[in-house]
Backbone of each chain as nested JSON, in Angstrom:
{
  "chains": [
    {"id": "A", "residues": [
      {"number": 1, "name": "MET", "atoms": {"N": [0.849, -1.197, 0.0], "CA": [0.0, 0.0, 0.0], "C": [0.887, 1.25, 0.0]}},
      {"number": 2, "name": "ILE", "atoms": {"N": [0.498, 2.233, -0.793], "CA": [1.307, 3.453, -0.876], "C": [0.693, 4.554, -0.006]}},
      {"number": 3, "name": "PHE", "atoms": {"N": [1.554, 5.235, 0.734], "CA": [1.099, 6.33, 1.587], "C": [1.74, 7.641, 1.129]}},
      {"number": 4, "name": "ASP", "atoms": {"N": [0.949, 8.707, 1.101], "CA": [1.501, 10.044, 0.87], "C": [1.823, 10.675, 2.216]}},
      {"number": 5, "name": "ILE", "atoms": {"N": [3.043, 11.173, 2.341], "CA": [3.501, 11.71, 3.615], "C": [3.783, 13.194, 3.463]}},
      {"number": 6, "name": "GLU", "atoms": {"N": [3.398, 13.95, 4.458], "CA": [3.772, 15.374, 4.503], "C": [4.398, 15.662, 5.86]}},
      {"number": 7, "name": "VAL", "atoms": {"N": [5.59, 16.247, 5.857], "CA": [6.246, 16.639, 7.108], "C": [6.344, 18.16, 7.123]}},
      {"number": 8, "name": "LYS", "atoms": {"N": [5.731, 18.762, 8.131], "CA": [5.718, 20.227, 8.25], "C": [6.713, 20.612, 9.341]}},
      {"number": 9, "name": "ILE", "atoms": {"N": [7.723, 21.381, 8.978], "CA": [8.808, 21.697, 9.909], "C": [8.803, 23.182, 10.238]}},
      {"number": 10, "name": "SER", "atoms": {"N": [8.735, 23.491, 11.509], "CA": [8.775, 24.907, 11.911], "C": [9.763, 25.081, 13.053]}},
      {"number": 11, "name": "LEU", "atoms": {"N": [10.236, 26.301, 13.224], "CA": [11.119, 26.588, 14.35], "C": [10.307, 26.626, 15.64]}},
      {"number": 12, "name": "LYS", "atoms": {"N": [10.898, 26.149, 16.726], "CA": [10.216, 26.209, 18.015], "C": [10.008, 27.66, 18.437]}},
      {"number": 13, "name": "ASP", "atoms": {"N": [8.984, 27.875, 19.245], "CA": [8.718, 29.218, 19.764], "C": [9.957, 29.76, 20.468]}},
      {"number": 14, "name": "GLY", "atoms": {"N": [10.246, 31.012, 20.192], "CA": [11.374, 31.645, 20.871], "C": [12.672, 31.56, 20.089]}},
      {"number": 15, "name": "MET", "atoms": {"N": [12.735, 30.701, 19.062], "CA": [13.943, 30.623, 18.244], "C": [13.979, 31.817, 17.295]}},
      {"number": 16, "name": "LEU", "atoms": {"N": [15.157, 32.375, 17.105], "CA": [15.295, 33.468, 16.146], "C": [15.118, 32.93, 14.733]}},
      {"number": 17, "name": "ASN", "atoms": {"N": [14.429, 33.687, 13.885], "CA": [14.243, 33.268, 12.501], "C": [14.723, 34.397, 11.573]}},
      {"number": 18, "name": "PRO", "atoms": {"N": [16.014, 34.397, 11.246], "CA": [16.579, 35.498, 10.45], "C": [15.925, 35.625, 9.074]}},
      {"number": 19, "name": "GLU", "atoms": {"N": [15.506, 34.481, 8.495], "CA": [14.858, 34.515, 7.179], "C": [13.563, 35.329, 7.242]}},
      {"number": 20, "name": "ALA", "atoms": {"N": [12.754, 35.029, 8.267], "CA": [11.482, 35.739, 8.416], "C": [11.723, 37.224, 8.699]}},
      {"number": 21, "name": "LYS", "atoms": {"N": [12.727, 37.499, 9.513], "CA": [13.032, 38.892, 9.853], "C": [13.457, 39.658, 8.598]}},
      {"number": 22, "name": "THR", "atoms": {"N": [14.264, 39.012, 7.763], "CA": [14.721, 39.657, 6.526], "C": [13.543, 39.935, 5.601]}},
      {"number": 23, "name": "ILE", "atoms": {"N": [12.632, 38.959, 5.479], "CA": [11.446, 39.153, 4.638], "C": [10.641, 40.339, 5.15]}},
      {"number": 24, "name": "GLU", "atoms": {"N": [10.442, 40.378, 6.461], "CA": [9.629, 41.451, 7.049], "C": [10.277, 42.816, 6.8]}},
      {"number": 25, "name": "ASN", "atoms": {"N": [11.604, 42.891, 6.994], "CA": [12.301, 44.158, 6.763], "C": [12.235, 44.571, 5.294]}},
      {"number": 26, "name": "SER", "atoms": {"N": [12.4, 43.605, 4.397], "CA": [12.384, 43.935, 2.971], "C": [10.996, 44.393, 2.536]}},
      {"number": 27, "name": "LEU", "atoms": {"N": [9.959, 43.724, 3.049], "CA": [8.59, 44.151, 2.708], "C": [8.348, 45.558, 3.227]}},
      {"number": 28, "name": "SER", "atoms": {"N": [8.895, 45.837, 4.408], "CA": [8.738, 47.168, 4.973], "C": [9.409, 48.216, 4.084]}},
      {"number": 29, "name": "LEU", "atoms": {"N": [10.583, 47.897, 3.557], "CA": [11.281, 48.83, 2.654], "C": [10.476, 49.059, 1.37]}},
      {"number": 30, "name": "LEU", "atoms": {"N": [9.706, 48.053, 0.963], "CA": [8.864, 48.195, -0.235], "C": [7.546, 48.906, 0.086]}},
      {"number": 31, "name": "GLY", "atoms": {"N": [7.328, 49.204, 1.362], "CA": [6.131, 49.954, 1.734], "C": [4.99, 49.11, 2.266]}},
      {"number": 32, "name": "TYR", "atoms": {"N": [5.259, 47.812, 2.496], "CA": [4.212, 46.942, 3.035], "C": [4.463, 46.717, 4.514]}},
      {"number": 33, "name": "ASN", "atoms": {"N": [3.452, 46.967, 5.321], "CA": [3.598, 46.84, 6.755], "C": [2.998, 45.522, 7.235]}},
      {"number": 34, "name": "VAL", "atoms": {"N": [3.852, 44.528, 7.471], "CA": [3.355, 43.231, 7.936], "C": [4.018, 42.869, 9.261]}},
      {"number": 35, "name": "ASN", "atoms": {"N": [3.362, 41.993, 10.029], "CA": [3.859, 41.618, 11.355], "C": [3.856, 40.105, 11.544]}},
      {"number": 36, "name": "ASN", "atoms": {"N": [4.565, 39.683, 12.6], "CA": [4.572, 38.259, 12.997], "C": [4.906, 37.326, 11.842]}},
      {"number": 37, "name": "THR", "atoms": {"N": [5.899, 37.695, 11.032], "CA": [6.272, 36.857, 9.9], "C": [6.933, 35.562, 10.386]}},
      {"number": 38, "name": "LYS", "atoms": {"N": [6.496, 34.452, 9.814], "CA": [7.096, 33.152, 10.143], "C": [7.318, 32.38, 8.858]}},
      {"number": 39, "name": "THR", "atoms": {"N": [8.286, 31.487, 8.874], "CA": [8.482, 30.621, 7.711], "C": [8.414, 29.162, 8.153]}},
      {"number": 40, "name": "LEU", "atoms": {"N": [7.898, 28.345, 7.268], "CA": [7.781, 26.908, 7.51], "C": [8.3, 26.175, 6.297]}},
      {"number": 41, "name": "ASN", "atoms": {"N": [8.794, 24.987, 6.508], "CA": [9.158, 24.128, 5.382], "C": [8.272, 22.897, 5.382]}},
      {"number": 42, "name": "ILE", "atoms": {"N": [7.894, 22.496, 4.177], "CA": [7.128, 21.263, 4.052], "C": [7.883, 20.318, 3.126]}},
      {"number": 43, "name": "ILE", "atoms": {"N": [8.02, 19.078, 3.544], "CA": [8.61, 18.049, 2.685], "C": [7.529, 17.006, 2.435]}},
      {"number": 44, "name": "THR", "atoms": {"N": [7.263, 16.714, 1.165], "CA": [6.281, 15.67, 0.854], "C": [6.966, 14.549, 0.077]}},
      {"number": 45, "name": "PHE", "atoms": {"N": [6.515, 13.344, 0.298], "CA": [7.006, 12.202, -0.475], "C": [6.004, 11.066, -0.338]}},
      {"number": 46, "name": "ASP", "atoms": {"N": [6.207, 10.011, -1.112], "CA": [5.373, 8.832, -0.884], "C": [6.26, 7.622, -0.627]}},
      {"number": 47, "name": "MET", "atoms": {"N": [5.711, 6.661, 0.089], "CA": [6.471, 5.446, 0.395], "C": [5.513, 4.285, 0.58]}},
      {"number": 48, "name": "GLU", "atoms": {"N": [6.053, 3.091, 0.389], "CA": [5.237, 1.895, 0.52], "C": [5.355, 1.33, 1.92]}},
      {"number": 49, "name": "GLY", "atoms": {"N": [4.265, 0.801, 2.443], "CA": [4.32, 0.205, 3.774], "C": [3.075, -0.602, 4.045]}},
      {"number": 50, "name": "GLU", "atoms": {"N": [3.089, -1.237, 5.207], "CA": [1.981, -2.133, 5.56], "C": [0.815, -1.364, 6.158]}},
      {"number": 51, "name": "ASP", "atoms": {"N": [1.136, -0.582, 7.193], "CA": [0.059, 0.133, 7.868], "C": [0.562, 1.479, 8.38]}},
      {"number": 52, "name": "ARG", "atoms": {"N": [-0.401, 2.294, 8.781], "CA": [-0.118, 3.67, 9.167], "C": [0.87, 3.771, 10.328]}},
      {"number": 53, "name": "GLU", "atoms": {"N": [0.756, 2.86, 11.297], "CA": [1.608, 2.961, 12.493], "C": [3.077, 2.698, 12.163]}},
      {"number": 54, "name": "THR", "atoms": {"N": [3.318, 1.695, 11.297], "CA": [4.7, 1.402, 10.893], "C": [5.275, 2.604, 10.154]}},
      {"number": 55, "name": "ILE", "atoms": {"N": [4.475, 3.164, 9.229], "CA": [4.918, 4.32, 8.457], "C": [5.232, 5.485, 9.397]}},
      {"number": 56, "name": "ARG", "atoms": {"N": [4.32, 5.722, 10.345], "CA": [4.542, 6.851, 11.271], "C": [5.849, 6.689, 12.025]}},
      {"number": 57, "name": "SER", "atoms": {"N": [6.111, 5.481, 12.484], "CA": [7.338, 5.25, 13.245], "C": [8.574, 5.46, 12.35]}},
      {"number": 58, "name": "GLU", "atoms": {"N": [8.499, 5.008, 11.086], "CA": [9.635, 5.195, 10.17], "C": [9.857, 6.682, 9.866]}},
      {"number": 59, "name": "VAL", "atoms": {"N": [8.753, 7.402, 9.591], "CA": [8.893, 8.82, 9.243], "C": [9.396, 9.612, 10.452]}},
      {"number": 60, "name": "ASP", "atoms": {"N": [8.961, 9.204, 11.652], "CA": [9.453, 9.86, 12.858], "C": [10.967, 9.662, 12.985]}},
      {"number": 61, "name": "ASP", "atoms": {"N": [11.43, 8.451, 12.695], "CA": [12.884, 8.187, 12.686], "C": [13.599, 9.088, 11.683]}},
      {"number": 62, "name": "MET", "atoms": {"N": [13.022, 9.208, 10.47], "CA": [13.634, 10.064, 9.438], "C": [13.763, 11.494, 9.934]}},
      {"number": 63, "name": "CYS", "atoms": {"N": [12.699, 11.97, 10.62], "CA": [12.717, 13.351, 11.123], "C": [13.827, 13.513, 12.148]}},
      {"number": 64, "name": "GLN", "atoms": {"N": [13.928, 12.552, 13.07], "CA": [14.932, 12.644, 14.127], "C": [16.352, 12.574, 13.574]}},
      {"number": 65, "name": "LYS", "atoms": {"N": [16.527, 11.733, 12.523], "CA": [17.877, 11.493, 12.019], "C": [18.328, 12.498, 10.978]}},
      {"number": 66, "name": "LEU", "atoms": {"N": [17.375, 12.964, 10.127], "CA": [17.816, 13.733, 8.968], "C": [16.997, 14.999, 8.68]}},
      {"number": 67, "name": "LEU", "atoms": {"N": [15.656, 14.856, 8.729], "CA": [14.838, 15.953, 8.188], "C": [14.797, 17.166, 9.106]}},
      {"number": 68, "name": "CYS", "atoms": {"N": [14.85, 16.934, 10.41], "CA": [14.733, 18.05, 11.361], "C": [15.907, 18.054, 12.327]}},
      {"number": 69, "name": "ASN", "atoms": {"N": [16.038, 19.165, 12.982], "CA": [16.904, 19.24, 14.147], "C": [15.985, 19.344, 15.367]}},
      {"number": 70, "name": "PRO", "atoms": {"N": [15.809, 18.224, 16.087], "CA": [14.805, 18.209, 17.159], "C": [15.061, 19.241, 18.257]}},
      {"number": 71, "name": "VAL", "atoms": {"N": [16.285, 19.767, 18.325], "CA": [16.585, 20.773, 19.345], "C": [15.871, 22.088, 19.027]}},
      {"number": 72, "name": "ILE", "atoms": {"N": [15.8, 22.434, 17.758], "CA": [15.227, 23.747, 17.411], "C": [13.927, 23.661, 16.603]}},
      {"number": 73, "name": "HIS", "atoms": {"N": [13.601, 22.476, 16.102], "CA": [12.413, 22.373, 15.229], "C": [11.264, 21.604, 15.879]}},
      {"number": 74, "name": "ASN", "atoms": {"N": [10.055, 22.041, 15.584], "CA": [8.868, 21.218, 15.768], "C": [8.529, 20.591, 14.432]}},
      {"number": 75, "name": "TYR", "atoms": {"N": [7.975, 19.404, 14.452], "CA": [7.527, 18.832, 13.183], "C": [6.205, 18.108, 13.352]}},
      {"number": 76, "name": "LYS", "atoms": {"N": [5.45, 18.122, 12.26], "CA": [4.135, 17.487, 12.284], "C": [4.054, 16.577, 11.073]}},
      {"number": 77, "name": "ILE", "atoms": {"N": [3.709, 15.328, 11.321], "CA": [3.673, 14.338, 10.245], "C": [2.219, 14.061, 9.868]}},
      {"number": 78, "name": "THR", "atoms": {"N": [1.902, 14.156, 8.58], "CA": [0.57, 13.793, 8.104], "C": [0.715, 12.63, 7.131]}},
      {"number": 79, "name": "ILE", "atoms": {"N": [-0.067, 11.585, 7.369], "CA": [0.02, 10.381, 6.536], "C": [-1.339, 10.134, 5.892]}},
      {"number": 80, "name": "ILE", "atoms": {"N": [-1.357, 10.068, 4.58], "CA": [-2.62, 9.829, 3.882], "C": [-2.456, 8.616, 2.968]}},
      {"number": 81, "name": "PRO", "atoms": {"N": [-3.213, 7.545, 3.215], "CA": [-3.139, 6.394, 2.317], "C": [-3.558, 6.813, 0.909]}},
      {"number": 82, "name": "ARG", "atoms": {"N": [-2.81, 6.401, -0.104], "CA": [-3.153, 6.723, -1.498], "C": [-4.561, 6.184, -1.787]}},
      {"number": 83, "name": "ASN", "atoms": {"N": [-5.328, 6.905, -2.571], "CA": [-6.713, 6.542, -2.922], "C": [-7.679, 6.705, -1.759]}},
      {"number": 84, "name": "SER", "atoms": {"N": [-7.24, 7.458, -0.749], "CA": [-8.154, 7.736, 0.35], "C": [-8.545, 9.198, 0.262]}},
      {"number": 85, "name": "ALA", "atoms": {"N": [-9.803, 9.495, 0.509], "CA": [-10.269, 10.869, 0.335], "C": [-9.837, 11.758, 1.485]}},
      {"number": 86, "name": "CYS", "atoms": {"N": [-9.696, 11.179, 2.669], "CA": [-9.324, 12.014, 3.805], "C": [-8.333, 11.292, 4.686]}},
      {"number": 87, "name": "GLY", "atoms": {"N": [-7.439, 12.05, 5.321], "CA": [-6.452, 11.424, 6.195], "C": [-6.31, 12.253, 7.441]}},
      {"number": 88, "name": "ASP", "atoms": {"N": [-5.947, 11.602, 8.532], "CA": [-5.662, 12.388, 9.722], "C": [-4.27, 12.021, 10.215]}},
      {"number": 89, "name": "CYS", "atoms": {"N": [-3.875, 12.632, 11.291], "CA": [-2.539, 12.347, 11.804], "C": [-2.506, 11.016, 12.529]}}
    ]},
    {"id": "B", "residues": [
      {"number": 1, "name": "MET", "atoms": {"N": [-9.098, 46.169, 10.368], "CA": [-9.283, 44.721, 10.511], "C": [-7.97, 43.993, 10.205]}},
      {"number": 2, "name": "ILE", "atoms": {"N": [-7.671, 43.004, 11.015], "CA": [-6.406, 42.276, 10.82], "C": [-6.664, 40.965, 10.074]}},
      {"number": 3, "name": "PHE", "atoms": {"N": [-5.808, 40.701, 9.096], "CA": [-5.916, 39.472, 8.319], "C": [-4.673, 38.611, 8.524]}},
      {"number": 4, "name": "ASP", "atoms": {"N": [-4.876, 37.309, 8.676], "CA": [-3.749, 36.37, 8.69], "C": [-3.524, 35.865, 7.276]}},
      {"number": 5, "name": "ILE", "atoms": {"N": [-2.286, 35.973, 6.811], "CA": [-1.976, 35.615, 5.43], "C": [-1.037, 34.419, 5.415]}},
      {"number": 6, "name": "GLU", "atoms": {"N": [-1.269, 33.505, 4.487], "CA": [-0.331, 32.395, 4.268], "C": [-0.012, 32.329, 2.787]}},
      {"number": 7, "name": "VAL", "atoms": {"N": [1.281, 32.345, 2.466], "CA": [1.703, 32.217, 1.071], "C": [2.46, 30.899, 0.934]}},
      {"number": 8, "name": "LYS", "atoms": {"N": [1.943, 30.014, 0.074], "CA": [2.558, 28.689, -0.122], "C": [3.306, 28.729, -1.451]}},
      {"number": 9, "name": "ILE", "atoms": {"N": [4.602, 28.516, -1.399], "CA": [5.442, 28.666, -2.591], "C": [6.019, 27.318, -2.987]}},
      {"number": 10, "name": "SER", "atoms": {"N": [5.783, 26.928, -4.231], "CA": [6.346, 25.658, -4.709], "C": [6.989, 25.876, -6.063]}},
      {"number": 11, "name": "LEU", "atoms": {"N": [7.889, 24.985, -6.428], "CA": [8.496, 25.057, -7.754], "C": [7.489, 24.589, -8.799]}},
      {"number": 12, "name": "LYS", "atoms": {"N": [7.522, 25.214, -9.969], "CA": [6.636, 24.787, -11.049], "C": [6.989, 23.377, -11.502]}},
      {"number": 13, "name": "ASP", "atoms": {"N": [6.004, 22.67, -12.036], "CA": [6.238, 21.323, -12.548], "C": [7.367, 21.338, -13.569]}},
      {"number": 14, "name": "GLY", "atoms": {"N": [8.242, 20.374, -13.454], "CA": [9.324, 20.264, -14.434], "C": [10.6, 20.959, -14.002]}},
      {"number": 15, "name": "MET", "atoms": {"N": [10.518, 21.823, -12.968], "CA": [11.738, 22.477, -12.478], "C": [12.533, 21.474, -11.639]}},
      {"number": 16, "name": "LEU", "atoms": {"N": [13.84, 21.507, -11.778], "CA": [14.685, 20.657, -10.948], "C": [14.645, 21.146, -9.508]}},
      {"number": 17, "name": "ASN", "atoms": {"N": [14.609, 20.207, -8.57], "CA": [14.611, 20.581, -7.16], "C": [15.757, 19.838, -6.455]}},
      {"number": 18, "name": "PRO", "atoms": {"N": [16.957, 20.448, -6.443], "CA": [18.121, 19.765, -5.885], "C": [17.968, 19.442, -4.396]}},
      {"number": 19, "name": "GLU", "atoms": {"N": [17.257, 20.308, -3.674], "CA": [17.039, 20.07, -2.245], "C": [16.275, 18.755, -2.036]}},
      {"number": 20, "name": "ALA", "atoms": {"N": [15.181, 18.601, -2.789], "CA": [14.359, 17.392, -2.672], "C": [15.156, 16.163, -3.091]}},
      {"number": 21, "name": "LYS", "atoms": {"N": [15.949, 16.307, -4.147], "CA": [16.752, 15.184, -4.636], "C": [17.775, 14.761, -3.577]}},
      {"number": 22, "name": "THR", "atoms": {"N": [18.383, 15.749, -2.933], "CA": [19.367, 15.449, -1.882], "C": [18.713, 14.723, -0.712]}},
      {"number": 23, "name": "ILE", "atoms": {"N": [17.523, 15.218, -0.309], "CA": [16.806, 14.558, 0.79], "C": [16.511, 13.104, 0.428]}},
      {"number": 24, "name": "GLU", "atoms": {"N": [16.024, 12.903, -0.804], "CA": [15.66, 11.545, -1.233], "C": [16.892, 10.633, -1.225]}},
      {"number": 25, "name": "ASN", "atoms": {"N": [18.009, 11.15, -1.753], "CA": [19.23, 10.341, -1.78], "C": [19.728, 10.024, -0.372]}},
      {"number": 26, "name": "SER", "atoms": {"N": [19.67, 11.022, 0.512], "CA": [20.164, 10.809, 1.878], "C": [19.285, 9.806, 2.613]}},
      {"number": 27, "name": "LEU", "atoms": {"N": [17.961, 9.911, 2.416], "CA": [17.069, 8.942, 3.061], "C": [17.357, 7.544, 2.546]}},
      {"number": 28, "name": "SER", "atoms": {"N": [17.654, 7.469, 1.245], "CA": [17.97, 6.171, 0.654], "C": [19.236, 5.587, 1.277]}},
      {"number": 29, "name": "LEU", "atoms": {"N": [20.229, 6.436, 1.514], "CA": [21.473, 5.965, 2.156], "C": [21.207, 5.474, 3.577]}},
      {"number": 30, "name": "LEU", "atoms": {"N": [20.205, 6.058, 4.237], "CA": [19.848, 5.634, 5.601], "C": [18.948, 4.392, 5.586]}},
      {"number": 31, "name": "GLY", "atoms": {"N": [18.571, 3.944, 4.365], "CA": [17.774, 2.724, 4.269], "C": [16.287, 2.939, 4.088]}},
      {"number": 32, "name": "TYR", "atoms": {"N": [15.886, 4.193, 3.888], "CA": [14.466, 4.465, 3.691], "C": [14.191, 4.692, 2.214]}},
      {"number": 33, "name": "ASN", "atoms": {"N": [13.233, 3.972, 1.679], "CA": [12.951, 4.065, 0.265], "C": [11.724, 4.952, 0.015]}},
      {"number": 34, "name": "VAL", "atoms": {"N": [11.97, 6.205, -0.369], "CA": [10.85, 7.122, -0.609], "C": [10.919, 7.662, -2.043]}},
      {"number": 35, "name": "ASN", "atoms": {"N": [9.767, 8.101, -2.552], "CA": [9.692, 8.575, -3.942], "C": [8.972, 9.912, -4.027]}},
      {"number": 36, "name": "ASN", "atoms": {"N": [9.131, 10.537, -5.182], "CA": [8.412, 11.789, -5.488], "C": [8.572, 12.851, -4.408]}},
      {"number": 37, "name": "THR", "atoms": {"N": [9.782, 12.999, -3.908], "CA": [10.019, 13.989, -2.858], "C": [9.885, 15.399, -3.415]}},
      {"number": 38, "name": "LYS", "atoms": {"N": [9.166, 16.228, -2.692], "CA": [9.02, 17.636, -3.07], "C": [9.2, 18.5, -1.835]}},
      {"number": 39, "name": "THR", "atoms": {"N": [9.625, 19.737, -2.048], "CA": [9.698, 20.667, -0.924], "C": [8.872, 21.916, -1.247]}},
      {"number": 40, "name": "LEU", "atoms": {"N": [8.298, 22.474, -0.206], "CA": [7.484, 23.688, -0.326], "C": [7.92, 24.647, 0.755]}},
      {"number": 41, "name": "ASN", "atoms": {"N": [7.747, 25.921, 0.505], "CA": [7.963, 26.914, 1.551], "C": [6.652, 27.623, 1.853]}},
      {"number": 42, "name": "ILE", "atoms": {"N": [6.459, 27.894, 3.113], "CA": [5.278, 28.652, 3.516], "C": [5.747, 29.886, 4.276]}},
      {"number": 43, "name": "ILE", "atoms": {"N": [5.2, 31.036, 3.911], "CA": [5.468, 32.267, 4.659], "C": [4.137, 32.729, 5.238]}},
      {"number": 44, "name": "THR", "atoms": {"N": [4.104, 32.952, 6.547], "CA": [2.874, 33.46, 7.159], "C": [3.152, 34.807, 7.816]}},
      {"number": 45, "name": "PHE", "atoms": {"N": [2.185, 35.67, 7.768], "CA": [2.29, 36.953, 8.474], "C": [0.89, 37.522, 8.652]}},
      {"number": 46, "name": "ASP", "atoms": {"N": [0.779, 38.6, 9.42], "CA": [-0.516, 39.277, 9.481], "C": [-0.363, 40.732, 9.085]}},
      {"number": 47, "name": "MET", "atoms": {"N": [-1.436, 41.309, 8.577], "CA": [-1.406, 42.72, 8.18], "C": [-2.796, 43.315, 8.326]}},
      {"number": 48, "name": "GLU", "atoms": {"N": [-2.797, 44.637, 8.443], "CA": [-4.07, 45.326, 8.585], "C": [-4.588, 45.795, 7.24]}},
      {"number": 49, "name": "GLY", "atoms": {"N": [-5.88, 45.761, 7.047], "CA": [-6.435, 46.224, 5.782], "C": [-7.934, 46.382, 5.872]}},
      {"number": 50, "name": "GLU", "atoms": {"N": [-8.498, 46.905, 4.799], "CA": [-9.929, 47.193, 4.784], "C": [-10.735, 45.948, 4.438]}},
      {"number": 51, "name": "ASP", "atoms": {"N": [-10.394, 45.331, 3.312], "CA": [-11.165, 44.166, 2.888], "C": [-10.258, 43.155, 2.193]}},
      {"number": 52, "name": "ARG", "atoms": {"N": [-10.821, 41.988, 1.982], "CA": [-10.058, 40.855, 1.463], "C": [-9.458, 41.128, 0.079]}},
      {"number": 53, "name": "GLU", "atoms": {"N": [-10.2, 41.836, -0.765], "CA": [-9.721, 42.045, -2.139], "C": [-8.49, 42.953, -2.189]}},
      {"number": 54, "name": "THR", "atoms": {"N": [-8.514, 44.02, -1.357], "CA": [-7.347, 44.908, -1.285], "C": [-6.14, 44.142, -0.791]}},
      {"number": 55, "name": "ILE", "atoms": {"N": [-6.354, 43.34, 0.28], "CA": [-5.262, 42.543, 0.847], "C": [-4.715, 41.593, -0.213]}},
      {"number": 56, "name": "ARG", "atoms": {"N": [-5.625, 40.912, -0.928], "CA": [-5.172, 39.948, -1.934], "C": [-4.304, 40.627, -2.985]}},
      {"number": 57, "name": "SER", "atoms": {"N": [-4.729, 41.804, -3.415], "CA": [-3.964, 42.509, -4.44], "C": [-2.585, 42.928, -3.907]}},
      {"number": 58, "name": "GLU", "atoms": {"N": [-2.534, 43.375, -2.649], "CA": [-1.244, 43.759, -2.06], "C": [-0.321, 42.556, -1.911]}},
      {"number": 59, "name": "VAL", "atoms": {"N": [-0.875, 41.433, -1.406], "CA": [-0.036, 40.245, -1.191], "C": [0.441, 39.697, -2.544]}},
      {"number": 60, "name": "ASP", "atoms": {"N": [-0.415, 39.794, -3.558], "CA": [-0.007, 39.361, -4.889], "C": [1.179, 40.197, -5.387]}},
      {"number": 61, "name": "ASP", "atoms": {"N": [1.121, 41.495, -5.149], "CA": [2.251, 42.383, -5.487], "C": [3.524, 41.959, -4.759]}},
      {"number": 62, "name": "MET", "atoms": {"N": [3.373, 41.669, -3.443], "CA": [4.54, 41.237, -2.656], "C": [5.155, 39.979, -3.26]}},
      {"number": 63, "name": "CYS", "atoms": {"N": [4.285, 39.038, -3.674], "CA": [4.785, 37.782, -4.253], "C": [5.554, 38.061, -5.533]}},
      {"number": 64, "name": "GLN", "atoms": {"N": [4.988, 38.922, -6.38], "CA": [5.629, 39.216, -7.665], "C": [6.96, 39.954, -7.477]}},
      {"number": 65, "name": "LYS", "atoms": {"N": [6.986, 40.833, -6.472], "CA": [8.171, 41.685, -6.305], "C": [9.27, 41.045, -5.463]}},
      {"number": 66, "name": "LEU", "atoms": {"N": [8.876, 40.271, -4.448], "CA": [9.886, 39.841, -3.473], "C": [9.811, 38.37, -3.061]}},
      {"number": 67, "name": "LEU", "atoms": {"N": [8.597, 37.906, -2.753], "CA": [8.509, 36.593, -2.105], "C": [8.779, 35.423, -3.042]}},
      {"number": 68, "name": "CYS", "atoms": {"N": [8.39, 35.581, -4.312], "CA": [8.537, 34.47, -5.262], "C": [9.306, 34.936, -6.483]}},
      {"number": 69, "name": "ASN", "atoms": {"N": [9.761, 33.961, -7.239], "CA": [10.255, 34.211, -8.583], "C": [9.198, 33.634, -9.531]}},
      {"number": 70, "name": "PRO", "atoms": {"N": [8.364, 34.497, -10.122], "CA": [7.215, 34.01, -10.902], "C": [7.62, 33.148, -12.095]}},
      {"number": 71, "name": "VAL", "atoms": {"N": [8.902, 33.212, -12.478], "CA": [9.352, 32.381, -13.598], "C": [9.415, 30.909, -13.196]}},
      {"number": 72, "name": "ILE", "atoms": {"N": [9.813, 30.638, -11.967], "CA": [9.996, 29.236, -11.574], "C": [9.052, 28.78, -10.457]}},
      {"number": 73, "name": "HIS", "atoms": {"N": [8.358, 29.732, -9.826], "CA": [7.514, 29.356, -8.682], "C": [6.019, 29.482, -8.965]}},
      {"number": 74, "name": "ASN", "atoms": {"N": [5.254, 28.571, -8.409], "CA": [3.817, 28.767, -8.242], "C": [3.582, 29.253, -6.824]}},
      {"number": 75, "name": "TYR", "atoms": {"N": [2.585, 30.081, -6.634], "CA": [2.256, 30.462, -5.261], "C": [0.761, 30.509, -5.049]}},
      {"number": 76, "name": "LYS", "atoms": {"N": [0.375, 30.226, -3.802], "CA": [-1.036, 30.203, -3.446], "C": [-1.205, 31.058, -2.199]}},
      {"number": 77, "name": "ILE", "atoms": {"N": [-2.127, 31.999, -2.279], "CA": [-2.335, 32.931, -1.17], "C": [-3.611, 32.561, -0.425]}},
      {"number": 78, "name": "THR", "atoms": {"N": [-3.516, 32.422, 0.889], "CA": [-4.696, 32.177, 1.708], "C": [-4.854, 33.335, 2.685]}},
      {"number": 79, "name": "ILE", "atoms": {"N": [-6.04, 33.91, 2.718], "CA": [-6.298, 35.077, 3.572], "C": [-7.412, 34.727, 4.55]}},
      {"number": 80, "name": "ILE", "atoms": {"N": [-7.124, 34.862, 5.83], "CA": [-8.138, 34.556, 6.845], "C": [-8.307, 35.756, 7.755]}},
      {"number": 81, "name": "PRO", "atoms": {"N": [-9.492, 36.362, 7.755], "CA": [-9.711, 37.477, 8.685], "C": [-9.541, 36.999, 10.118]}},
      {"number": 82, "name": "ARG", "atoms": {"N": [-8.819, 37.771, 10.943], "CA": [-8.634, 37.418, 12.354], "C": [-10.007, 37.294, 13.023]}},
      {"number": 83, "name": "ASN", "atoms": {"N": [-10.133, 36.355, 13.936], "CA": [-11.396, 36.097, 14.636], "C": [-12.449, 35.453, 13.746]}},
      {"number": 84, "name": "SER", "atoms": {"N": [-11.991, 34.903, 12.614], "CA": [-12.939, 34.18, 11.773], "C": [-12.602, 32.701, 11.886]}},
      {"number": 85, "name": "ALA", "atoms": {"N": [-13.615, 31.877, 11.966], "CA": [-13.363, 30.457, 12.184], "C": [-12.896, 29.773, 10.909]}},
      {"number": 86, "name": "CYS", "atoms": {"N": [-13.333, 30.252, 9.768], "CA": [-12.926, 29.595, 8.528], "C": [-12.612, 30.627, 7.464]}},
      {"number": 87, "name": "GLY", "atoms": {"N": [-11.67, 30.289, 6.599], "CA": [-11.299, 31.223, 5.54], "C": [-11.162, 30.47, 4.246]}},
      {"number": 88, "name": "ASP", "atoms": {"N": [-11.402, 31.147, 3.131], "CA": [-11.153, 30.511, 1.851], "C": [-10.213, 31.395, 1.058]}},
      {"number": 89, "name": "CYS", "atoms": {"N": [-9.869, 30.941, -0.116], "CA": [-8.942, 31.729, -0.93], "C": [-9.678, 32.881, -1.559]}}
    ]}
  ]
}
């Protein structure tokens, strides 16, 4: 069975985000006044597996080992079985 | 009135994505077999404005001028009025 996976990676609260700060400053220089700018990364892929729990455990391992830095990042994993209309975490 | 804005930026179909390719290769080296890896960026911020249409036009300008490269990126703007339970594009 094929599962579509989405990993949403964000900085933990309180971490400095220079990218967001730069965007906010640049928009301000262009005359746009925006606040609370944040940036997130999303990684999507598909993989084959038996069931949702096995997949979740594997993707969690991937996040811990490679995709995220657990010290500074929060991550949220969404798993949707292919050919399914709706999926939850 | 304050609006919460989300801009989702992805590479257009057919564009090479070296970041995604690197992630896929690295996961493969770790023993995880994944396919169709893609990466997306999300920028969120809030801004004050009169109505949704004015905000949409301003955010579209920001995307064209600074946030995206319209030659290689697709972008999707989501605008949600603060204190509203649901928002659409």
